[in-house]
N, C-alpha and C positions, 0 to 999 in steps of 0.2 A: 705484412699486408701488401699485395702487389697493386700496380697502378690501375688494373682493370677493376678490382674491387673498390678502390678509392673513387674511381670515376662513377661507379654505380651508386655508391653512398652519396657522392656529391649531387647526383641527379635527384635522388630522393630528397635530399636536403633542399635543393632548389625548388621542388614542387611544394615542400612544406612552407617555405618562406614567401611563397607567392602572395599570401595574405598580409605580409609585412607586419606580423605581430611582434610586440616587444620581446627581446630575448629574455630567457629565464636563466636563473642561476643554476649551473651544474658545476660543482667544484672540480677543478682539474685534478687528474690523478698524478701523484708525485712520481717523478722520474726515478727509476732504479737502474743504474748502469749495469749491474750484474745480470739483469734479466732483459732489459729493454734493448741493449745493443747486441747486434749479431753481424757477422760478416756476410755480405751479400755480393752478388755478381753484377755484371753490367757496367755501363758508363754513367758516371754522375752527371746529371743535368743541372740547370740553374736552380731548380727546386731542391735538389739534394745538397747543393752547395749552401743554399740558404739554411736548410735544416742543420747542416753541420755547424755553421756559424752560431746558430741559436742553441745548439746542444741537443737538438731533436734527432732521433735515429734516422739515418739516411735510408732510402728505399732501394737505391741502386748505386753502385760504385764501390768496388772492392777496396781500393786504397783508403778512401775516407771511412768506410765502415770498419776496416781493420784498425785504423787509428782510434776510432771510438771505442773499440773493444779493449785495446791493449794499453792505452795511454792514461795513466792515473791523473796527470795534470789536466788532461781533457775532461775527465770525470768531475774534477773540482770546478772547472769552468762551467760545465753543463749544469751541475747542481746549483751553482750560484745563480745562473739565469733562471733555472726552474723555480727556485725559491722566490726570486723577485717577481716572476710572472704570476705564480699561484697565489702568493700571499698579498701582493700589492697591485701590480698593473692590471691583472685580469679583473679584480674586484672593482677598481676605479673605472676601467673602460666599460664594464658591464653596467655600472650605475649611470655612466654618461649616455650609453645607448638607450637605456630604459627612460632616462630623462628626456631624450629627444622625442620618443613616442608619447610620453605622458604630458610634456610641457612645451618644448621648443618647436616641435614640428608645425603646429598650427600657425603661430606668428611668423615662422620662417618661410612657410610656403612650400615645404618639401623639395628643396633644390636638388637637381641632378648633378650639377657641376659646382665645385667649391674651389675658389682661389684663395690661397693661404699665404699672403705676403709675410715675410720675416719668419716663416714657418720652418725653414731649413728642412731637414729630413724627417720631420715629425709626422709621418703618415699614420702612426699608431693612433694619435688623438684626433686627427682629421677624420679618420675612419669611424671612431667611436662617437664623436660629436655629431657626425652626419652619416649615420649608418645606412641610409637608403640611397645616398649619392653613388654614382658610378665612375666619376672622374674627379680627381683631386690634382690641383696644380699648385705645387709648393715652390717658393722662391727663397733663396738665401745665399750666403757667401761661401758656404762650404764647397770644397772640390767635389766634382761629380764622380770621378773614378769609373770603374767598370767591374764586371763580375770578377772576383779574385781568382787567380790561378793558384789553387791550393796544392797542385801536384809538383810545383817547381821549387818549393821552399817549405821550411818548417812553419806551420800556421800559428804556433804558440804566441809570437809577438802580436800578431793581428788580433787574436782572440783576447789577449790581455787589454789591448787598446779599446776593443769593443766593450768589454766589461766596464772599463773606466768611464767611457763617455755615456753609456746607457744606464749607469747606476742611478743617477738622479731622475732621468725621465721615467724609468720603470718604478722607482720609489715614489716620486712626488709629482711627475707630470710635465716637467720642463727641463730644458738643457741648460748647462752652465756655459756661459759665453767663453770663458778662459779655456775650458776643456775642448770646446769645438775648434779652437785654433790649431790644436794638435791631434784632432780626431781622425779616424779613418774616413775615407770618402763617403759621401752621402749614399751612394749605391750600396755599399756594404752595410751601413746602418739600417737602411730601409729594408733590405733583404732580410736582415736579422730580425727586426721587429715584426715583419710580416710573418715570418716562420714561427716566431714565438706565439703569435696570435692564432696560429692554426691555418693560415692561408696557404694555398698552393700556387707557387709562381710558375707561370707558363712561358714568359719571355722577358728579357731585359735588353733594351735597345738604346743606343746612343741617339740623341736628336740634336738638331741645331735650332735654337730659338733666336732668330734675328741676330746670328753671330755669337750667341752665348751658348756654352755647352750645356747639355742636359741629358736626362735619361728618362725613358718611359718603361715602367714595370707593369706588365699585365699579370693579373692574378685572380684567383677564385677564393672567396672567403670561406671560412669554415661552414657558413650557412649555405654556400653554393652559388653566391652571386658573383658574376664576372665584373671585374673592375680594372681601372688603370690608375696608376699614380705617376705623375710627371713631376720631376724636380729639375729646376734650372738654376744654375749659378749666375746670379745677376746682382749688380749694384742697384739698389732701389732708391738711392739718393737722386736728387734732381739732375745731377750730371749723368748718372747711369741710366735712369728710367726715361730714355729718350723716345722719340716717335717710333723708331723701328721696334723697340721692345714693346711699347704700348700697342702697336699694330699687331704684333704676334700674339700678345696676351688677349687681345680683344676677341679672338676666335673662341675663347673660353669664358667670355663675359656673359652677363644676362641673368645669372642665377645668384649665387651667394659668395660673400667674402667672409673670412674668418681671421680674427686677430686674437692671439693669446701670448702673454709674456713677451710683448713686442718691444721691450726696453723703452717704451713711450716714444719711439721714433716717429709715429704719425703726429705727435705733438710738435715736432721740430720743423721749422720752416724749410730746412734743407730736404725734407721728404714730402713737400706739398704736392708734387706731381703724382705720386702714387696714391696719396690721399684723395686728390681730386679725381683720379681715374676710377677709384672704387665708388665714389659718390656719383659719378656720371654713368657707370657701366653695370652696377650690380643692383638687383632688385631687393636684396636683403643683406644684412650684415649681422653676424654674431660676433661679439667681442667682449673682452673685459675692459677695464678702464685704461689699459695701456694702448688701446686701439685709437681710432679717430676721436678727437675730443668731442664731448657732448654738444658743444655750441655749434658745430658744423652741421648738425642734423636739424634742418629747418622743419619745424612742426607742421608747416603747411604742405610739406613734401614727403615727410617721413612719419610713420606711425611707430612709436617706441614702446617696447615692453621691457620693464625692469625686473631683474631677477636677483635674488640674494640680498645683500646689503652693502652699502658703501659709506665709508667715513673718510678714508684717506689711503694713499698707497703705502707700501712698506717703506721704512725709513730711508733706504738708499735712494728712493724715487720720490721723496716727500715733496719736492718742488713742483711736482706735476699734479698736485691735488686740484680737483675741479669743484669749486664751490657751487656752480650751477648743477652739476650732477648730484652733489650731496643734497641740494635743495629739492631736486626732483624726487629723490628717494624719500626724503622727509615728507613731501607733499603727497606721495603715493600711498603712504601708510603701510598696510600689510601687502607684501608682494610674495610671489612663490619663492620658497627657499631652494637652495642648491644642495643636493645630497653628496657633494664631493668637493674637494679642494680644486681650485681652478687658477691657472696662471701663477702669480707670485704668492697668492694666498693659499697656504697649504691646508688650512682648516676650513671645513665646509661652512662653518658659522661665519667666516670672514670673507667668503668668496662673493664676487659680483659678476654678473653678465648682463649685457644689454642686447636686445634684438631691435634692429631698426629695419623697417620694411617700407618700401616706396609706396606711397598712396596711389 
């Protein structure tokens, strides 16, 4: 399918999504390397490189498409990603997007920009939890990197590292800290997950965020909406989250913040500056219990919506149990349940989310 046809289809999809209806379940078709890969001509652009990393058939680029057709180890790579996407990640992210329209959109206030501290390269779940937003700003400690040069070396080692680091996020929804220390750069991971989700990447550009390296990826979703994902490598401790970084980040403030599987760093006094910035600059916050502690949301200033259920963190984080949050859930009685695992709680029945919106 050529890019002209794809553009026409995207235009139709864009008109259809103008009403912002919840997405419906359409089971992804399984990849078949024998029939889906073919040698094509032209020069591979950033979207083709992302598709190659994700195991999707490239649309232009003879070298990459030839590799897809002829390399058996690449077929194994592609089938692994295809299975994880079809059977796990696509189902979870669909439920998350539907949940936004059915449950979280009202109390959140339909934010257009989302700031995701400690999110690293997790554009996949930022997109699914806030499907109508058009700008996502993610911050983490992972190297930024650039568009990989796949023509100059064997891509097999990079593909293997991508499978390793994306296994848990695609299966369960969060990254493993130890694996992120040796992971490919964030740009590679974000390009891969966007391509898996069916997005079309139009540009990848390096940026400077008050002296911190970053990347901006512009893309169009499978539904036809134009978006941008910004990732910045930044130390969010009080030492690193200084006035210059706060000033840069403030251009994206005013809408929503998102905390998921944040290692309970917002509970730590060494991260009070980023915690205070969110409380001062965001109109709404969606988080699990690893985000900003419940006691910081003054009920005279914030309206709180509780979702799921809360008793305690998983054992490794047991010291961060919040008795006041547990009491709030107990007092609330019946609250809307969450139809997917979230953060460190892999079972939907154990997941918790809180929405805090400024009064």
